[in-house]
Every structure is written in C-alpha cells, then in structure tokens.
N, C-alpha and C positions, 0 to 999 in steps of 0.2 A: 408460548409466545406471549409477550405483555398485551395488556389492554389496548384495543384498537386505537384509543385516543392518543397512544404515544408511540405508534409504529410509523414507519416511513410511508404508509398507505393513508394516513389520517389527513383530515382537511384542516385548514385553519379556520377561525371563526369567520362568519361572514363579512364582518367589518374589515377584514384583511384580504379579501378576495381581490387579486391584482387586476383583474379585467373590470372590476367595479369601481375602480379608484382613479383619480387623475395620475397622469404619468410620473409626476414627482413623488407623489405619495406611494405609488406601486413600487418605485425603485426603493424608497425608504423601507417599505416592508420586507422587500427581497434582501436588502442588505442586512437588516436586523435579523431576519430568518438565518442568513448565512453565519452571522455572529454566534448563533446558538451552537454551532460546531465546537467552539472553544470550551465551554463548560463541560460538553461530553467527552472531550479529549482529557480534561483535567481529571474527571471521574475515572477514566481508563488508565491513567499514568501508572498505577501500580501493575497492572497487567502488561502494559507496554514495556515497563522496566523488566519484569519477568521474562518476557519474550526476548528482549536484547540480551539478557544474561544468558539464556540458553542458547541463542544463536551464536554468541561469542564462543561459548564452550564447545559447541559443535564445529564451528568454522576455524577456530584458531590454529588447528593442525595443519591447515593448508590443503586439505583433500577435497571437502564437500563443496556443494554448489548451493547457491541461493536461487530458489525457483519460484517464480510468481505465477500465480494461478487466478484467472478470472474470465468474465464474460462481459462483453459491452463496455460501458464506462469504467467499470473496476478493472478490466484487462488493460485498458489504455493507461490508467493511472499506475498500474503496476509496471508496465512497460517503461513509462516515463521515468519511474524512480530506478528501475534496474539498468536502464540504458546509460543513466549518468554516472554509475559507479566506476567505469573505467576512466573517463576523462577527469573526474573530480578527484578520485582516491587511488587511481591505478590498480583497482580491483580487476583481476583477470577476467577477460570476456568469456573465456571458456568455463569460468565458474559461476556464470549467470545464465539462467535459462528461463523460458516463458512457455506456459501451457495455456493456450488461448482458445476459447470456444470458437469454432468456425475458422481457425488458423489465422496467419498472419494478415490475410486479406481482410478479416473482420475489424482490424484496426481503423480501417478507412471506410468500410461499407458494412451495414449490418448484414448478417448471415442468418436468414430466417431459421428459428427453431434450434439453432447450434446450442444454445444454453441448456436445452433440454436432453441432451444426448449423453447418457452415462458411457455408452459404448466409445464414443469419441474421446471422452476423458480418460478412460482405461488405455485406449490405444496410444495416446500421446504420453501417458506415463510409462507404458511398456517401452516406447521408443527411447525415452530418456534412460531407461535402466536404473531406476531410482536405488540408492544404497542408503545404509544407515548413517553415512557421513553427510547426506544432503539435508537441506532445510527447505521447507515448502510453505510459502505464504499464500494462503487462499483469501480472496476478497469477494464478497457479495453483499450489497446494501440489504437486500431482503434476508440474507442467511439461508435462503432455500434453493438457490440456483443448482439445479441437479448436476450440471457439468462440474461445478466448483466443488460441491459437497462430495461427488463421487471421487474426484482426483485427490482431495485431501484425505479421504478415508483410505483410499488405496495407498497413498504415500505413507501414511502413518501405518498400515499393515505392513509395508515393506521396511519398516524401521527407521524412516526419516523422521526427523523433528518437524512437526506441523503446527503452524499458527493460523488461526482463523479469525478474520476481521468481518464483523457484521454490524449493521447499524440498527439491529433490532435485538432484544434480549431472547434467551431460550430458543435458538434457532438450530436447525440441523446441522449448519456449519460449525457453529460454536460447540456442539456435541461431538462432532466429528474430530475436531482439533485437539492435540494435546494441550496447547496453550490458546484459550479463547479470549478475544479482545471484543468487547461490546462497546460500540460507539453509538450510543442511544440518542440520535439526532432528533427523533420525532418527526412531526409533519413538516412537509416542505411547502414553500410559497406556492408552487405549482404541484398540486396533490400527486404524490407517487413518482414524481420526476427527481429520482436520485442522482441524476447528473448535477444537482444543485448541492444543498447542504450536506447530505451523505457523502457526496464524492469529494466536497472540501475537506470533510473530516478524515476520509481515507487517505487523501494526499498528505495531509499534515502528519498523520500517523505514520506513513511510510517515510516522510522526511525526517521525523524524530527517530524511527528505528534505524534506518540506514545510516544516518549521520552518527548516531551514537555507537552503533556497531562498527562503522570503520574508524571512529575515534578510538575504541578499545582495541582494535586490531593494529593500531599504531599509525594510521594514515593521516593523522592530524597533529600538529605541533604548535603550540603557543596559539591556538585558535586559527591557524593558517591551514590552507590546502597543501601541505608539505609534500605530499606524494603525487600531486596532480600531473596529468600527462598533456603537455602542451602539444596542440595539433594544428595551431594556426599563429599568425603573427601576434595577435591580441593575447593569446594564452602564453606564448613565448615571452612576451613583455612582462606579463603577470608572474610567470614562473621567475624570471630574473628579480623581480621585486620582492618576492617570498623569500628567495635565497638571501638577498641584501638585508630584509628585515630580520630574518633568523639570524644571521651573522651579527647584526646590531644587538639583538637581544642577548646573544652570547657575550658580546663585549661589555654590555651594560650589567651583566652578572645577575 
C-alpha cells in the first residue's frame, strides 16, 4: 500500500479541518477536496480504457452478465450504475446482477460485519453460477474489503473477467482482479469517510465505463440514447424526440 499520507485514511492539514472553519470556508474545502477526484480519474484513464475494451470483447457475444460487487457505499454506487442500464440503453435486466455485502437490505440500512464475511461472498457467487462469459466489477475504496476481494478472486478463478476498482494503490483488490483500476483520491475532507471524494471518483469511473461500453455495443447513435426504453410519459416524449432527431440527422446527410 502507498504511504499513509496519500491513502483514503489520511487527514488533511490542520488549516483545512472542517470543524475548525467558518461554514462557508468548510464548504469550500469540501468542494475543493471533491474536485481532486478528477485528476485521479485522468491518471486512471488508460486502465479504464483497457477495462472497457476487455468488457466489450467479453459481452459482445450476448451471453455474459455484468456483475457489480461491493459493500456499503461502493455497493450502492454499483447498483445505481447497473440499474440504469436497462432504461438508458435497453441492456437486458437478466444480464445485470449484484453481489452485495449484507444482501439487498444493506442498500438502505447498514448490516453489521457484512463486509468482513468471505463465506457470504462465496455463497452469493455460487448462487449466480459464474461462467467465463461473465464480467465482474468489484469496488472498494480501501481495496481491502474481505467480501469484495473474496468475490473478485472467486469470480476470476471461475474464468470471469474481473475488474477491481480501489481508491488506494497496491491493495488486495487490485491484486485479485485481472484488470486493476487505482483511483488514488487520497485524504478526505472528513478523514476516512470514503462516501465523499472516493465515492465520487467511483461513480464517475462507472459512468465512464458503462456509457463507453454501451456505446461500443451499439446502444448509442449520434450522441443520443437511441436504444432507451421509455417507461413513462416523459421518456416516451424523449423517445419520440430522439427518433425525430435521428431522422433529421439522416436527412441532413
């Protein structure tokens, strides 16, 4: 693991402690701290591109699943990304799955010690019957979460493509995954609270990966959600607008 001064557990300098600052200054510190997610993502772009290429190669045959693995905040971010693939890109719901420490109920309420259970991770992987057609995305800010590391290692052993996303360098999760992505976001405005900058970086990373993947799979045309699934009046109107715009683009040549 990298030097403690650059990990997600590090503290900011005393002059940036948010409880010691006037409210407006504390907000500015937090915002500046969040902005540091972007340089970390730029540094990780080559790894993100490699992951998208590998995911596309594995999923383009139309057999495999995209499976998100995580605990706590990372699990919630993974679910948010995966749940949007059907309405935004018409990616089949049966080809998206989630492995969540503590189960679905942990998305709303913390489940004590769930992230420490290797057995629970193995059980959930067994229930999904992972195959070499599948792709597994494991997220953990610390890169050390037992549940996530175990699930990724087991999925890789089963032949699935595995991508590990950690906010620290040289972590067990990055070592376990076939394709490691280090989003080195460093110290948080609230020390150790990775629901902040680390989570922001994870969310952006998944946004980039899933959107680029769906684009390569042919679900985007002329910068539009050409394959979207309209499920309410607003989206039906948007779908009509997209169809009209694509027709106009064709007419304009």
